[in-house]
N, C-alpha and C positions, 0 to 999 in steps of 0.2 A: 764282094770278101773271094778273095783268090783259094782256087778248090783247091791250089797244089799245096798250100803251107797252110793246110784246113785239114783237121783229125776230125772224126768225130768218136769219141770215148762212152762207149756201151755197159756200164753198171751191171752187173750184177743180172742180167737176162736167162737166170736158171730155172731150171724150175718146183724149185723151191719157192720161187715166187711168181713163175710167171702161170701155172701150170696147172690144173685141178690133180689135187693126190699131194700137190706140194706143200710144204710143212708152215708154210707162212701165206703159200695163197685165197684162202679165204679170210685174211685179215685183210689184203689188199686187192682184191677181184672189183672189188667196189666203186674204186678209185682207178684202179685200170680200165672199166669201161666205160666210165665215166670221161677220162680224159683220152679214151679208145688209143691206147699208146704200145701195143701191139702193132694194131695196124701203122699206127702212123710209125712208128720207127720201119720196120721193113720197106715205107715207098720208099724213107729218106735214105736209107741206106745205100736202095736200090737205085736209085735218084744221084744222088751223090757219088757213088763210085762209078760211074758214068760219066762223071764232071775231072773226077780223078783224084779226091777226099780218098784220105788213109779212112781205111774202118780199122780198130779196135776193140777187141772184146774186151775186158776190166770181169771175171770172175772174180769171187771168194771163196774156198776152200780149206778143210783142215782136216789134220789126219782125226782114227778112229781117236775118241777119248778125249777130243783134242789138250791135247798137252800144247798146245803154240794159246790157251786160253786158262790156265788151271790156276790163275789170281783171280779171276775176274766175278766178283762177288757182285755183280750190281749190272743194268745197264741193257743195253739191245745186245752187247755180244754174250752173256750170260744167259739172255733169250735165246741167243745160235744155239747155245751146249747145250739149254738143258731142251730143248726143242728136236734136238740133231739134224739141226740142219745143215747144209753143207757140208757132205762127207763126201774128201777127194775119195772119186770113182764107182762115185754112189748113182745113181740118174737122179736124184735131187739136185746134185749138184754141175749139171749139163747144162750146156748152152743152148738155148728151147728150141726146138727147131719151126719157131716162128721166125726165124730169123734166119736170113739165109746166108749164107761162110766162101765163101772162094778163098782162094790161094794167095792174093795179095792179100789179104786181110793178117794183124797180126792179134794173138793172142797174148796179153801180160800176164805174167802168173806170177805167185807171190803177194797176196791180197791175204791181208789178215785182219785187217781192222778198219777204220771208218773212213780212211782217208788213202784217195786210192794212188798216191804219190809216197805215203810214208816206208814201208814195205816192200814195193814194185819196182819194177827200173822203166817205170812211165815216162819219167823226167829225160830219160835217156833213150829214149825210142823216142818220146816226141822231137830229141832235138838231131837227134840223127832221119831222121825224114824232114827235116827242116820245117818244123811246125810251127806257123807263131798263133794262131786261132785254134781254140780249143774249146768244142765243143762237146755239152757233153746232156747223155742222158741216162734214164735210166733208176732202181730202187737206193731205197728209198730216199723219195725228194729233198727230205730233211734232215736225212741222215750223214749216209756216202755221199750222195749225189750233191749237199751243199759243202763236207769237208774233201769233196774235189776239187770241188766251182773252189771253196777262200785258199785252197792251198796254189791253184795255179795262178788265180788271183796276184797270190804273192811272189810266183816265181817270172809274173811278169809275160803270158802270155795272155790274150785277147779273147776271153771267156763267155760264152755263149750254154746258158742251158734252156733246152728246147724243153719247155713247159709240158705241152701235150704230148713228153715219149717220157712224164714220169712217173709217179704214183708211190703214195704212201698208206700208211694204215688210218686216216678217218679225211674227210673234207676239209673241217679246221684246220688239220697240221699241212694240206696240200697248199688251202689258199693262204695259211698264212707263210709259209714258204715262197712262193710266186712272189707274194706281194709285200712283203718285209724284208724276208733277208735276202734271199738271191738275186734281187736286185743291186746288193752293196756288192756283190765279191761278180757278178755278172749281166749279161744281157739278156734279157729274161724272151724266147722270141716262140713262138706256134712252129711246126717245122717248114707249115706255107710258107709263112714269112723267110725263113731261114733261107730252103733252096731257091727263092726268088732272089735274094741276095747274091746266092752263087753263079746266079744263072745271068745275072747282072756283069759278068763280067766279059 
């Protein structure tokens, strides 16, 4: 895998998921610990950067009062609004300090839903950087990760999901995504296998 045509997209590594006190932290912390996702992700991006991989942060955030979601009466986005999560300018929406950021990293703004492509310039950023290999990590495995992976596959990218750099609400949901859904749209790899594939170049 050529690192210079590869990007890692980090979905919603934000305090409301990653950090004690975050709105959804208690809901995801058990799976986070089992996959060791924060440490694995930190290792992955540190080594991948050195090889020339583009690092892209893809946070989600909403204005106070959630005007973007006013008609949402059900589903995960209703839960976000009900929980007062991912509010722009607040601690919960900030990208976690567990991941390093460098000047060459890109933050793609505008994510308001589940598919990382739908309301953002992600596709434009990837194509402008000559990206062919789309490597996805983050939250939630069976929601925004899956939604972004599906779209990336449809758009013609060679998609990889880093399964030990993802987490969701339960072991059952994590297992189902890893074993049944994500392999339909991506290669599912542990972070070590991905890094080995980069170094093989």
